[in-house]
GUKE-959649 format. One record per residue: residue in one letter; y, z, x of N, C-alpha, C, O in turn; residue number from 1. Coordinates in steps of 0.2 Angstrom, whole numbers. Example, Ala and Ser with C-alpha at 12.3 -4.5 7.8 and 13.67 -1.06 7.14 Angstrom:
2
R  rest     ny     nz     nx    cay    caz    cax     cy     cz     cx     oy     oz     ox   nr
R     a    -28     39     66    -22     39     62    -16     39     66    -17     42     71    1
R     s    -11     35     64     -5     36     68      0     39     64      6     40     67    2
//
This chain:
73
R  rest     ny     nz     nx    cay    caz    cax     cy     cz     cx     oy     oz     ox   nr
R     x    -27   -131   -185    -25   -137   -182    -19   -136   -177    -13   -136   -179    1
R     x    -20   -135   -172    -15   -130   -168     -8   -134   -169     -8   -140   -172    2
R     x     -3   -130   -167      3   -133   -167      7   -131   -159      8   -126   -156    3
R     x      8   -138   -159     13   -141   -152     20   -144   -154     23   -146   -159    4
R     x     25   -141   -146     30   -142   -146     30   -150   -142     27   -151   -137    5
R     x     36   -153   -144     39   -161   -141     45   -158   -138     47   -152   -138    6
R     x     47   -163   -137     54   -167   -134     55   -174   -131     52   -177   -127    7
R     x     58   -176   -134     61   -184   -132     67   -183   -128     72   -181   -129    8
R     x     64   -187   -122     70   -188   -116     74   -193   -117     78   -196   -113    9
R     x     71   -195   -121     76   -202   -124     85   -200   -128     91   -202   -126   10
R     x     84   -196   -131     88   -192   -135     87   -183   -137     90   -179   -141   11
R     x     83   -182   -132     84   -172   -132     82   -169   -138     82   -163   -138   12
R     x     80   -172   -143     76   -169   -149     71   -165   -148     66   -166   -144   13
R     x     71   -159   -151     65   -156   -149     63   -155   -158     67   -154   -162   14
R     x     54   -155   -158     49   -152   -164     45   -151   -161     44   -152   -155   15
R     x     41   -146   -167     35   -146   -168     30   -149   -171     30   -149   -177   16
R     x     25   -152   -168     18   -153   -174     14   -152   -172     13   -151   -166   17
R     x      9   -153   -178      1   -149   -181     -1   -157   -176      1   -162   -177   18
R     x     -6   -154   -171    -11   -162   -170    -20   -156   -170    -22   -150   -169   19
R     x    -24   -163   -174    -29   -162   -173    -31   -159   -167    -31   -152   -167   20
R     x    -32   -161   -162    -35   -160   -153    -28   -160   -150    -23   -163   -151   21
R     x    -29   -154   -145    -24   -158   -137    -21   -162   -134    -15   -161   -131   22
R     x    -28   -169   -134    -28   -175   -132    -27   -179   -135    -27   -185   -133   23
R     x    -25   -176   -141    -19   -183   -147    -15   -187   -143    -15   -186   -137   24
R     x    -11   -193   -146     -5   -195   -143     -1   -192   -146     -2   -189   -151   25
R     x      7   -193   -141     12   -191   -143     13   -192   -150     13   -198   -151   26
R     x     15   -189   -155     20   -191   -162     27   -197   -160     29   -198   -154   27
R     x     28   -197   -162     35   -202   -162     42   -197   -163     43   -196   -169   28
R     x     45   -195   -160     51   -194   -161     54   -195   -167     57   -200   -167   29
R     x     54   -190   -174     58   -190   -178     65   -192   -179     65   -196   -183   30
R     x     69   -191   -176     75   -193   -173     77   -200   -172     82   -203   -175   31
R     x     74   -200   -168     77   -208   -165     72   -214   -164     73   -220   -162   32
R     x     63   -211   -166     60   -218   -165     56   -217   -161     50   -219   -162   33
R     x     59   -215   -155     55   -217   -150     49   -214   -147     49   -208   -144   34
R     x     43   -219   -147     36   -214   -144     37   -211   -135     32   -211   -132   35
R     x     43   -209   -133     41   -205   -126     41   -197   -126     44   -194   -122   36
R     x     38   -196   -132     38   -191   -132     35   -187   -127     31   -189   -123   37
R     x     36   -180   -126     35   -176   -121     31   -168   -123     36   -164   -125   38
R     x     26   -167   -123     23   -160   -124     27   -154   -118     27   -155   -112   39
R     x     29   -151   -120     31   -144   -118     26   -136   -119     22   -134   -123   40
R     x     29   -134   -112     26   -128   -112     26   -124   -119     32   -124   -121   41
R     x     20   -119   -122     26   -116   -128     23   -108   -125     19   -106   -121   42
R     x     27   -107   -129     25    -97   -125     23    -94   -132     24    -98   -137   43
R     x     20    -87   -133     18    -84   -140     21    -77   -140     23    -75   -134   44
R     x     22    -74   -144     20    -65   -145     17    -62   -148     15    -63   -154   45
R     x     15    -58   -145     10    -52   -148     12    -44   -148     13    -41   -143   46
R     x     11    -42   -155     14    -37   -154     10    -31   -157      9    -31   -163   47
R     x      7    -28   -152      2    -21   -155      3    -16   -160      9    -16   -163   48
R     x      1    -15   -161      0    -10   -169      4     -3   -166      2      1   -162   49
R     x     10     -3   -171     14      3   -170     19      3   -165     22      8   -164   50
R     x     21     -3   -163     25     -6   -156     32     -6   -159     37     -6   -155   51
R     x     34     -7   -167     39     -6   -168     43     -3   -173     39     -2   -178   52
R     x     47     -1   -174     50      2   -180     57     -1   -183     62      0   -181   53
R     x     55     -3   -189     62     -3   -193     62    -10   -192     67    -12   -193   54
R     x     57    -15   -189     58    -22   -187     62    -24   -180     66    -29   -179   55
R     x     61    -18   -175     62    -21   -169     59    -20   -163     60    -14   -161   56
R     x     55    -22   -159     52    -19   -156     53    -14   -150     55    -17   -146   57
R     x     51     -5   -149     54     -2   -143     55     -4   -138     50     -5   -134   58
R     x     61     -5   -136     62     -6   -130     65    -12   -128     67    -13   -122   59
R     x     67    -17   -135     70    -22   -136     77    -20   -136     80    -14   -138   60
R     x     82    -26   -132     88    -27   -131     91    -26   -136     89    -29   -141   61
R     x     98    -20   -137    100    -19   -144     99    -12   -147    102    -10   -152   62
R     x     92     -9   -143     90     -2   -146     91      4   -143     88      9   -144   63
R     x     96      2   -135     98      9   -132     92     10   -127     93     13   -123   64
R     x     84      6   -128     81      9   -122     78      3   -118     75      3   -112   65
R     x     81     -4   -122     80     -5   -116     82     -8   -109     88     -8   -107   66
R     x     76    -11   -102     77     -8    -97     85    -11    -96     88     -7    -92   67
R     x     89    -16    -98     97    -17    -95    101    -13    -98    107    -12    -96   68
R     x     99    -10   -103    105     -5   -106    104      3   -102    109      7   -101   69
R     x     95      5    -98     95     10    -95    100     12    -91    103      7    -88   70
R     x    103     19    -88    107     22    -86    103     19    -77     97     20    -77   71
R     x    104     17    -72    104     15    -65    102     21    -61     98     22    -57   72
R     x    108     25    -64    107     30    -58    102     34    -57    102     38    -53   73
//
């Protein structure tokens, strides 16, 4: 069953919901109870085998090898 992300425009609460189909009606907001939820664009991550070292992906921020920390000279 797919997991979709929703956001309520009334109270700005965001949550995830499992739904049977992509065209299922939007769920009611669990925070305020209104039925105006809007489905958000979701992202996902894929980690290739051997791409991680000690739980941190190679080149990730804070490792010293990320693009934002490399010497630009």
